[in-house]
N, C-alpha and C positions, 0 to 999 in steps of 0.2 A: 919264462919271466913273469909268472903269475904267482900271487900268494894263495895258498889253499890250506884249508884246515879239515882234517878228517875227524868227525865227532861220532864215529861208530864205536860201539862197544859189543863185546861178545855176549851172546845170549839175550840180545835185545829183541823187541818186537815193534810193530807200528805205533803202539801207544807210547813207547819209549821215544820213537822217532819224533812224534808230536811234541812230547815234553822237552826234548832237546832243542827243537826248532823254537818253541815257546820261550826257552830260557835264553838262547844265544842270538837269534836274529835280531831282536831289538837293540842288543848290545854291540854286535859285531857289524851290523849294517852291511852285509855282504852284497856283491853285485849279482852273483849267481848262486842258486841253491840247487844242490842235486839230491833228491830223495830216492834212494835206490833200494828196490825190493828183491826178494828171493822167494822161491816156492814156499818156503817154511814160514813165511809171514801170513799165510792163510790160516785162520783159526780164531778161536775165542780166547782172550787173554785177560788176566786180572787187571783191573782198573787202578790198582794202588798207586802206581807212579803217576799215572795220568791225573787222578784226583788230587794227589799231593802238589804237584807243581803246575797244574792249570786251574782246576777247580778251586784249590785253596790259595793260589797265587803265592806260593812260597818261592822266594827268590834266592838265588845262590850268589847274587851279586850285591855289593854295597857301593857306597858313594866313591869309593877309590877307583871304581871301574866304570867310568862315563862311556857313553856310546863312541865308537871309533868313526869319526865323521869324515876322515880324510884317508887317502891311500897311504899317507905317511904314517898314520896311526897304526897300520898293520905291522909295521916294523917292531912294534912293542907287543904284539899280539901274544906270541908264544910265551914270553915271560909272564904276561898277565894270566893267561890259562894255566901255566904251571903253578903260580902263586894261589890260584883259586882252589887248588886241592888242599892247601894249607888252611885257607880261610873258610872253605865250605866242604870239609871232608865228608860229611853225611850224605851230601848229593852224590859225590863220586862212588862212595861205598854202595849207596843204594842202586845206582845205575849199573855198577859192575857186578853186584851180587843179586840183580833183580830176579834172577831165575828162581831164587828162593821164595819169592812172592807168587810165583806162578801156580796154576792149578796142579794138583796131584793126578796121577793116572791120566796123563794127556790123551794117549791114544784111545782109551776107552771112552772118555768124555767126549773126544771129538767125534767118535762114531755116534754115540748117543745124542749128541746135539747137532748132527750134521744138518738138519733141516733149518737151523738158525743161520742168520746171515754171517758167514765166516769171513766176508769181505768188509764187514763193519769197521774193524780196527784200521784197516788200510784206508777206507773212505775218510775216517776222522782224521788220520795223519795227513792225507793230501789236502783236504779242505782247510784244516787248520794252518798248515804250512802256506798254502796258497793265499789265505787271508792275511797272513803275516807279510808275505812278499808284496801283496797289493798295498798294505799300509806302509811298509818300510822301503819300498822301491827296489825290490830284487827280482830277478827272473827265476821262475821255478821250472825245473826239469824233473820229471819223474822217469825213472829208468827201471828196467828189469833185467837181472842176470839170470841166464838159464842154468839149470842143473846139469851135471855130467850124466849122460845116459848110461855110462858104464859104472862109475863110482857110486852115484846116487840117483837111481831112476825115481822120479817123483810124478805121480799121476795128477797132482794138483797143478802142475805147471801151465799146461795148455789152457785150462779154464781160467787160471789167474791171468794169463797173458791176454786172453780175449776180454776179460772183465776190465783190466787196466787200460787196454786200448780204447774200449768203449766209453769208460767212465772219464778218462782224461779228454777224449774228443768231445764228449757231451759239456764238459765243463771248461773247454778251451784252454787246456793245460798242455804243455809240450810233453810228449812222451817218446822215449827212446827205447826201442826193443833191441837188446844185445844178442839175441838169438842168431840173427843173420850173420853176425861178424865173428861168432865164436864157434869153434868146432867141438861139439859135445859128445863125439864118438869115442870109442876105445882108442888109447894111444895118442890122443890129442895133446899137442904141446901147449894148448891154451889152458890145460888144467895141470894140477900138480901131479907129480909122478905116482903118488898115492893119495887117496882121499878126494873129497868133493870140491875143495877150494881151487881157485884159479891159480895158475902159475904166474911168475912175474910177467911173462909175455902176455898172458891173458888179461891181467890187470892193466898193463900198458895199453893194450888195444881198447879197453873199456874207457880208460882216462882219455885217450886220444879221440875216441868217438864223441864223448861228452864235450871235450874242448871244441872240437870241429863243430858240433851242433850249436854250441853257445856262440861261436864266432859268426854264424849265419843269421842270428837274431839282431 
């Protein structure tokens, strides 16, 4: 019996997460914000979307969509979000097709640039979202979903997990590690029958863990 809105898009990276938070938190005024990462969020990414919607302060909203200041206001939320695509198609097209803005030859460039701070986009996403939550009164939780060790082994996961744990602890931000609650081995029913994504059961476990953690605060 809670209202929720998933603002995830395919092929996004942490700079998109920051841009979405910047666009929506001041308008939706949520009680809880969950910023969820995966191992492939480690890396250097194009600043195009970030510069467009944060540095240049381009807004996808107009006066038709004031902040939702009451819980009752959320009953109109999905109609408003749906109509946003008609009013501001360029934002949604850019978000959905943002992989076109990304660097070419990512694997080669990632190897060549590995000495640079590959956690910088994640750091910016967390700090920007946390500042927004401080300003607009929401509780931020950062979470990490593990990769399947069978379908998609990823050597970045453990280092990313350690970095997120240390960084959130240092900045007094709540962190939920999903590794202990998900079975990442072969034939796990927490993952899809084929491929690296979670199964409905796996996503339900993540959602319940986040909800349970939020209830403790």
